[in-house]
N, C-alpha and C positions, 0 to 999 in steps of 0.2 A: 504494499499500499504506499503510495507516494502522493505528493501534492499537498494542497491545503487541508484536505480531510485528514490525512495522516498527521500533519502538524497539529491540528486541533485535538485529535485523540491523544497524542503524546502530551501535549500541554495539560489536558484535563487530568490525565493520570498523575502527572507530576504535582499539579496544584492541589489535587484532592487527596493525596497521600497524607496520612497522619499516623501518629504512634498510638495504636489501639492497645488498650489496657483492660479490656473485658471481652473475651472471646466466647463463642458458643462451642459446645463439644462436638459439633458436626465434624466427622472425620475428613481428612484430606489425604488422597491417595498418594502412594509413592511415585506413581507416574507423573503426577502434577508437580511434585517437588523436583523430580529429575528434570522436567521440562523448564522449571524456573531456573535451576542451576545451569542447564544447558544453554539458556539465553544469557544468564548473568556472566558466564565465563568469557564473553566477548568484551568485557570491560577493558579500557585502555591499560596497557601494562608496558612500562619502560623495558626495552630489550626483550619483550615477551617473557619476562621472568615468571609472571602469574604466581604471586607469592601466597595465595590463599589456600587454606585447607578447611573443609567443612565436615562437622560431625552432625549427622541428621538423626533426630530422636523422635520416636512416637511410641505409643502404647506403654508396655511395662518398662521398657528401657528408659523412656522419658520419666516415668513415675519414679524409678529408682534414683535417678539423678535429682529430681525435685525433692524427694524425701531427704536425701543426704544434704543438699544445700539448705533446705528449710531448717533442718536440725542445727546445722552450723550457724545459721543466721539467728536462731532463737537462743542458742546456748553459748556461742563462742565467736560472735561476730568481730570482737575486738582483737582476735588472734589471727585474723586474715587480712591480707592487703593485696592489691593488684601489683603486678610487676612493672607497671608504667603509670605515669601521672596523666590523668585525663584533663584536669583543670590546672591552670597556673596557681601557685600558692597565693599570690596577691593579684587578683583580677583587676586590671585597669578599666576605666570607663571607655566605651559605653557597655562593656561586657558584664561588669559587675551589676549594673542596673538591670540588664536583661535577665541575668540569672536570678536576681531577687524578684523580678516580675514574674518569672516562671514559677517560683515557689508560691507567690501569692495567688496566681491564677490556678495553678494545678491543685494545690491543697485546698484552696477555697472552693473549687468545683466539687470536691469530695466532702466538704463540710468539716475539714480537719484544720485546726488552728496550727500555725507554723510553730508555736511553742509546745505543742503536744507531741513530745518526743516518742511516747509509747505508740500513739496512733500512726505517726509517720513511719515508725519501725514496722508496724504490721502491714502498712501499705507497701513498703519496700520489699517485705517478705513475699508478696504476691508475684514479684519478678521470677522467683525461683520455681514457681508452679507454671511458668510461662503464661501467666494471666489467664489460665484455663484453655489456652490454645492446644489443638491436637498435635501440632508439630513444633519442635524446637530445634534450632540450629546452634551449635557452638563453633565459633570462627576462630581460627588460630593463624599465626604467621611465624615463619622461621625467624628466631631471634638473632640470627647471624646477619640478617639483611639490614639495610639502612633506611633512613626516613623516606626516601623516594618510593620504596616498596610499600610503605604505609599509605602513601598517596594512592598507589594502585589498589591496595586493599580497600580503601574507602570508596573508590569508584565501583569496585566489585560488590561491596555491601549495598550501595545505592542501587545497583542493577538488580540485586536480589529483591529489594523492596518494590521496585517498579515492575519487575516481572511478576511478582506476586499479585500486584494490583491489576496487571493485565489479565490475570486468571480470575479476577473477581474476588481476590482475598485481601485481607488486611494483615498488617505486620507491625512489629515493634522492635527496633534495635535496642539492645540492653548492654551497656558497658558493665553493669554491676556484676555480671557473671565472671569478669576477670578477677574479681576479688577472691573467688574461691577456687583458683587454679589448682591449689594443692589437693583439693577434693576431686575435682574434675579429672585430673591427670590419671590416677589409677582406674577410675570408673570407665573412662573412654579409651584407655591405653594410649594416651597422648605422649609422644616421645619427648625427651628432654629438650630438644632443640626447638620445639614449638611453644610459642607463648599464646596464652589464651587472651584474645582481644575483646570479644563480646559475644553475646548471644542474640538470636533473633526468634521471636515468636511469630508463627504464621497460622492463620485460620480465618474464620468468618466472625465479624463483629457480632456480639450478642444482640445489640440494639442498633437502630439507625442513628447515625451521628448527625446532629442538627447542623453543625458547622465547625469551623476551625476555632480552637480555643486559644492557641498561641498566635499573637500577631507577629508579622515579619516586617522588617524595615523596608521602606520604599526604595526603589531603585536609585533614586536621587541621593540616598544616604550612604550608599556603598559603591557606586560606580561613577567614574570620571570619563567623560567623552571628549574626543578631539577629532577634528577633521570632517565633521558631518555638516558643517555650515553650508556647503555647496549642494547638498541633496535637494532634489525637487520634492514637491509635496506628495507626488505619487510614490516616492520611495520611502515614505515614513512608515513606521511599523504599524501593524494593525492591533487593535484591541478587541477583546471579546468579553461578554458579560461576566464570566466566571472570575476574571481577574479582579474586579472590584469586590467580589464576594469573598475572595480567599486571601487577599493581601492582609 
């Protein structure tokens, strides 16, 4: 599929994607997940290194992992830490403000006060049950690779999310799985050279989502343009109704 119709479809998939945190138990077949990964593997990769590895979990295998991680979260969460830092220790603006806004909006939508540490801990614990999704992925990268390969990995993860959306599924990327790499390693036979980067929950949302919860910065806030002054009016970008609804 090419042309304007294809562009509109791709735009809609990207703009309507969200981090689903409440899945139905409706199963997703292995063939569907294989197709998602078959498409996602075409992510850009410097020198075609393809630095990703994926552990796909469903059924009893997923339940065993969830039980082990849930127990660790409930009883020993302070004894575990990720092998990499996701956030800067001191976030500068505007990133600090955005992170604080996320906390207000996310926990506010759940009726959880940001000072209610116990309730926030229970909500975090739902990650390890993959938010009820029928399929969970654990994503790893070879620790001997450099930062450029992490860029490749990020594009692969995004491809997984978009390919899942193309199958009519929702997803949620979850860095928090990296915290429990010491538990995941023996459960999934992850070799020592692989670092746990994140998990991804995949399935169908339990309820219809009314709209995007998290706002995104306008293009004017993060993009700088030069050399477009000579364009004619017919060359200007098109806009579609969903843009106003999802920004």
